[in-house]
Each structure stands twice: as structure tokens, then as C-alpha cells.
C-alpha positions in Angstrom: 21.2 4.8 -13.5 22.0 8.2 -12.0 20.0 9.3 -9.0 18.3 12.4 -10.7 17.6 10.5 -13.9 16.0 7.6 -12.0 13.7 9.9 -10.0 12.8 11.9 -13.1 12.0 8.7 -15.1 9.9 7.4 -12.3 8.0 10.7 -12.1 7.4 10.7 -15.8 6.1 7.1 -15.7 3.7 8.0 -12.9 2.4 11.0 -14.9 1.9 8.8 -18.0 0.1 6.2 -15.9 -2.0 8.9 -14.3 -3.1 10.4 -17.6 -3.8 6.9 -19.1 -5.9 5.9 -16.1 -7.9 9.2 -16.3 -8.6 8.7 -20.0 -9.6 5.0 -20.4 -12.4 2.9 -18.8 -16.0 2.0 -19.4 -16.6 5.7 -19.8 -13.6 6.8 -22.0 -12.3 10.4 -22.0 -10.1 11.7 -24.7 -6.8 13.4 -23.6 -8.0 16.6 -25.2 -11.2 16.5 -23.1 -9.2 15.8 -20.0 -7.2 19.0 -20.5 -10.4 21.0 -21.1 -12.0 19.7 -17.9 -8.9 20.7 -15.9 -9.0 24.2 -17.5 -12.7 24.5 -16.5 -11.8 23.8 -12.9 -8.8 26.1 -12.8 -10.8 28.9 -14.3 -13.8 28.2 -11.9 -16.2 27.9 -14.8 -19.2 25.6 -14.9 -19.5 23.0 -17.6 -22.1 23.2 -20.4 -24.7 20.4 -21.0 -22.5 18.6 -23.4 -19.6 18.3 -21.0 -21.5 17.9 -17.7 -21.3 14.1 -17.6 -17.6 14.2 -18.5 -17.1 16.8 -15.7 -18.8 14.6 -13.1 -17.0 11.4 -14.1 -13.6 13.2 -14.1 -13.8 15.3 -10.9 -16.2 13.3 -8.7 -15.4 9.6 -9.6 -12.2 9.0 -11.5 -9.8 11.6 -10.1 -10.3 10.7 -6.4 -10.0 7.0 -7.3 -6.7 7.5 -9.2 -5.3 9.7 -6.4 -6.2 7.1 -3.8 -4.7 4.3 -5.9 -1.4 6.2 -6.4 -1.3 7.1 -2.7 -1.9 3.5 -1.6 0.6 2.1 -4.1 3.3 4.6 -2.9 2.5 3.8 0.8 2.7 0.0 0.4 5.9 0.2 -1.7 7.6 2.6 0.8 6.5 0.5 3.8 7.8 -2.7 2.1 11.1 -1.0 1.4 11.4 0.2 5.1 10.6 -3.3 6.5 12.9 -5.1 4.1 15.8 -2.7 5.0 14.9 -2.8 8.7 14.8 -6.6 9.0 17.5 -7.1 6.3 15.3 -9.6 4.6 14.1 -9.1 1.0 11.1 -11.4 1.6 9.5 -9.2 4.3 6.3 -7.4 3.4 4.3 -4.6 5.2 1.9 -7.1 6.7 4.6 -9.1 8.4 3.7 -7.7 11.8 0.0 -8.5 11.4 -1.4 -5.1 10.2 -3.3 -6.6 7.3 -4.8 -9.5 9.4 -5.7 -7.1 12.2 -7.3 -4.6 9.8 -9.2 -7.4 8.1 -10.6 -8.6 11.4 -11.6 -5.1 12.3 -13.4 -4.5 9.0 -15.2 -7.8 9.3 -16.3 -7.0 12.8 -17.6 -3.6 11.8 -19.5 -5.1 8.9 -21.2 -7.6 11.3 -22.0 -5.0 13.9 -22.7 -1.8 11.8 -23.6 -3.1 8.3 -21.9 -1.4 5.4 -21.1 1.9 7.2 -17.9 3.1 5.6 -16.9 5.2 8.6 -17.3 2.3 11.0 -15.4 -0.1 8.7 -12.5 2.4 8.3 -12.2 3.2 12.0 -12.4 -0.4 13.1 -9.9 -1.6 10.5 -7.5 1.2 11.4 -7.8 0.5 15.2 -7.4 -3.3 14.9 -4.4 -2.9 12.5 -2.6 -0.8 15.0 -3.7 -3.1 17.8 -2.2 -6.1 16.0 1.2 -4.4 15.5 1.2 -3.2 19.1 0.5 -6.7 20.3 3.3 -8.2 18.1 5.8 -5.5 19.2 4.8 -5.8 22.8 5.2 -9.6 22.7 8.7 -9.3 21.2 9.7 -6.8 23.9 8.4 -9.0 26.7 10.5 -11.9 25.5 14.0 -12.3 26.7 15.4 -12.2 23.2 14.8 -8.8 21.6 16.0 -9.9 18.2 14.4 -9.2 14.8 13.5 -12.9 14.5 11.5 -12.7 17.7 9.6 -9.7 16.4 8.8 -11.4 13.1 7.7 -14.6 14.9 5.5 -12.4 17.1 3.9 -10.9 14.0 3.2 -14.4 12.6 1.5 -15.4 15.8 -0.6 -12.3 15.9 -1.5 -12.6 12.2 -2.6 -16.2 12.8 -4.9 -15.2 15.7 -6.6 -12.4 13.8 -6.9 -14.6 10.7 -8.6 -17.2 12.8 -10.9 -14.4 14.2 -11.7 -13.3 10.6 -12.5 -16.9 9.6 -14.9 -17.1 12.6 -16.6 -13.9 11.6 -17.1 -15.3 8.1 -18.6 -18.5 9.6 -21.2 -16.6 11.6 -21.9 -13.9 9.0 -25.2 -13.7 7.0 -24.2 -15.6 3.8 -26.4 -13.3 1.7 -25.5 -9.8 3.0 -22.6 -9.7 5.4 -20.3 -12.5 4.0 -20.0 -11.2 0.5 -19.1 -7.7 1.9 -16.4 -9.2 4.1 -14.9 -11.3 1.3 -15.0 -8.4 -1.2 -13.3 -6.0 1.3 -10.5 -8.5 2.1 -9.7 -8.6 -1.7 -9.3 -4.8 -1.9 -11.0 -2.3 -4.2 -11.0 1.4 -5.1 -14.5 1.3 -6.6 -16.3 3.4 -4.0 -13.5 6.0 -3.4 -14.8 9.5 -2.8 -13.0 12.8 -2.0 -14.2 12.3 1.7 -12.3 8.9 1.8 -9.1 10.6 0.5 -9.4 13.4 3.0 -9.7 10.9 5.9 -6.6 8.8 5.0 -4.3 11.1 3.0 -3.1 13.3 5.9 -1.8 10.3 7.9 -0.2 8.7 4.9 1.5 12.0 3.8 2.8 12.7 7.3 4.4 9.3 7.6 5.9 9.5 4.1 7.5 12.9 4.9 9.0 11.8 8.2 10.3 8.6 6.6 11.9 10.6 3.9 13.6 12.8 6.4 14.9 9.8 8.4 15.7 7.5 5.4 19.5 7.9 5.8 19.3 6.0 9.1 18.0 3.0 7.3 21.4 2.7 5.5 23.0 2.5 9.0 20.5 0.0 10.4 21.1 -2.3 7.5 24.7 -2.7 8.6 23.6 -4.6 11.7 22.7 -3.7 15.3 26.3 -3.6 16.6 27.6 -1.4 13.8 24.6 0.9 14.1 25.1 1.3 17.8 28.8 2.0 17.3 27.8 4.8 15.0 25.6 6.3 17.7 22.2 5.1 16.6 19.7 4.0 19.3 18.7 0.8 17.5 15.7 -0.1 19.6 14.2 3.5 19.4 14.9 3.9 15.7 13.4 0.6 14.9 10.3 1.4 16.9 9.9 4.7 15.1 10.2 3.1 11.6 7.8 0.3 12.5 5.2 2.7 13.9 5.3 5.0 10.9 5.3 2.2 8.3 2.4 0.5 10.1 0.4 3.7 10.6 0.4 4.5 6.9 -0.3 0.9 5.9 -3.2 0.7 8.4 -4.6 4.0 6.9 -4.5 2.6 3.4 -6.0 -0.8 4.4 -8.8 0.9 6.3 -9.9 2.6 3.1 -9.5 0.1 0.3 -9.1 -3.3 1.9 -6.2 -5.7 1.9 -3.9 -5.5 -1.2 -1.1 -8.0 -1.4 2.2 -8.3 -3.2 2.8 -4.6 -3.9 5.0 -4.1 -0.8 6.9 -7.3 -1.6 7.5 -7.0 -5.4 7.9 -3.2 -6.0 10.9 -2.8 -3.5 12.6 -5.7 -5.4 12.1 -3.9 -8.7 13.3 -0.6 -7.3 16.4 -2.1 -5.7 17.4 -3.8 -9.0 17.2 -0.4 -10.8 18.7 2.1 -8.3 20.5 -0.1 -5.8 20.2 -0.4 -2.0 20.9 3.2 -1.0 17.7 4.2 0.8 18.2 7.9 0.2 17.3 7.2 -3.4 15.6 3.8 -3.0 12.7 5.1 -0.8 11.4 7.9 -3.1 12.0 5.8 -6.2 10.1 2.9 -4.7 7.2 5.2 -3.8 6.9 6.6 -7.3 7.2 3.1 -8.8 4.6 1.7 -6.4 2.2 4.5 -7.3 2.6 3.8 -11.0 2.1 0.0 -10.5 -1.1 0.5 -8.4 -2.6 2.9 -10.9 -2.0 0.5 -13.8 -3.4 -2.4 -11.8 -6.5 -0.5 -10.9 -7.0 0.6 -14.5 -6.8 -3.0 -15.7 -9.1 -4.1 -12.9 -11.9 -1.7 -14.0 -11.3 -2.0 -17.7 -10.7 -5.5 -18.9 -14.1 -7.0 -18.0 -17.7 -5.8 -17.9 -17.5 -5.9 -14.1 -14.7 -4.9 -11.7 -12.0 -7.3 -10.6 -10.8 -6.9 -7.0 -7.5 -5.2 -7.0 -5.7 -7.8 -5.0 -6.4 -10.4 -7.7 -4.7 -8.2 -10.3 -1.6 -7.5 -8.1 -1.3 -11.2 -7.3 -1.6 -12.3 -10.9 1.2 -9.9 -11.9 3.3 -9.8 -8.7 3.6 -13.6 -8.0 5.0 -14.6 -11.4 7.3 -11.6 -11.5 8.8 -12.4 -8.0 9.3 -16.0 -9.1 11.1 -14.8 -12.2 13.4 -12.5 -10.1 14.2 -15.4 -7.7 15.1 -17.8 -10.5 17.1 -15.2 -12.3 19.1 -14.2 -9.2 19.7 -17.9 -8.4 21.0 -18.6 -12.0 23.2 -15.5 -11.8 24.6 -16.5 -8.4 25.6 -20.0 -9.7 26.8 -18.7 -13.1 24.4 -20.7 -15.2 
């Protein structure tokens, strides 16, 4: 598929998913009404009594939720693409360096100490997510071998430590108040998203995405290997540190707002690579658009298919795990010609 056609198709898909998500749910809104509500806002007019409830649902509840879902989906997909290219491993995901485990521990600690304060949970999750990655990266730099394998193993160690800490927090938490909040947060949800939440996290995510887009050509060089990259004038250690920091920062920002969401950063880059190939100058924006569409669809299903609301990580796992298994089996059969 040609570069421009691929980006245009992904953008149209995202727009279609966006309009679908804005229209359906337990409080459905017809497409015609959605257009009218947008016109009211653009023209700075107040809604009449018949449209007041629709106006509130659209502008105060559904729109910030859909924008957050699309932003988080794009962030996780882009981060997964960056990590897979950086480590030259298609099975690497954004939480490989411990960001999800650290953020989960931070959120659980905040719930224990400050109750359900959204600000405390977000700040603590963000801080511990960055702390986990800093610890993993510092450990790998302290070791004699500065290889990618050492960095990944450092991330596994840090993840195990923070996961154990989160398990201890669950053990000592109040089983009626604190424990359900911790468990629900670790499964991810966009249910309580407000404009204020979007304002807190979107600037950091947008900044990281823009910088990664500007530097995405270097990922093509880094995928050639350290020796070839250095021969082409790339400071491998510095470039790798910049990519890791940016990808981790935006993942920590998303996790701090909506909890831990798995599989998106692992599956979507696979899908994008199969469609547009390994060139990161096109792969990175295409994966971001595809991840945004995927997350919006999963969130729409999570809030629509039952009377309650299914945690988003359950939906992404139910769809992502079988799809990744299918891709692995298909590639294996293609490789052996059977």
C-alpha cells in the first residue's frame, strides 16, 4: 500500500470509529444529532430543553472519553513500535522496562494513603512509572555489559519487584473499599474521564509524539545494529536513551490517567508492520492512527455490550491475544511453506 494512501485510510478509519463511538452507547445519539450538537458549540449557542441532556452527554461525558481513548491508543501503539524497533524484537511491549508495574504500584500506594483522590493516584502512578524505568536503565548502565539484553533483563527485575510490591499492597488493603479500587485501576478504564484529566495528560503525550515523529528516521538506522549505526554517525547510547525516555514518559502519562492496558502496544505494531512495512517514517504515524482506532473500538464495546462496564484491559486481551497467536502461526506456516 502506498504511503499516502495508507495514512489517509488510517485517518478515515479513525474518523469512522470516532463518529461511531460518539453515537452509540447506553444513551444513543443519532449522527444527525451529533452534527447539530457540534454546530451549537461552534456557533456559541445554548441548547434548548429538548437537547440539553444530549448536549451534556456529548460535550461533558462522551467527547473527553473518546479523545482520551484515542490518545492513549495512539501513545501505546507508538511506544510499542519504538520499543520493538529499538530492541529489534517484535515481542517487546511498552511495559518491558517496568513502567506499567511501577505505575500500578504507585497507584495502589496512593489509594491506600489518600483514598480515591484522582490527583494523588495520577501523580503517584506517573512518578513511580518513571522511577521504575530509571531504575531499570540505571541498573543496565551500571552493569559491565551495556547490551540491549541487559537492559531488558533489568526491566524484568524491576517489574518483578514492583509487582511484588503491588501484591503486598493488595494483601494489606481494606477488602471492601481499597482492594476493589486497586484491582479495578490495574485493569484499566476510561469511565471517569473528564476534560480536566485530558488537560493533565495530553500535553506530555503530544510533546513526546511530536518529538518522536521528528526523530523517527533514526529508528531505521538503529534497527541496523549498533555497529552500523555508529558507523553512520549515530551516538547509539544517547539516541537509545532519548527514545526510551520519550516512550516511557508518554506511556506513564497514559497509565497514570486510565490504568494499565495491555496488548495494544504489542499487537497494533504487528498489524501496522504487516500493512505498511518496517520503514519507521511511515510505520510510526500509521501505527498511531491504527492504535487510536483500535482503542476507541475496544472502549465502545466495553461500555456497550453489557449493562455494566467491562474493564478495557479485558477487551484488549480478548481481542489481542488470539490475534497475536494467529499472526505467529501464520508467519510460522509461511516461513516453512506449509
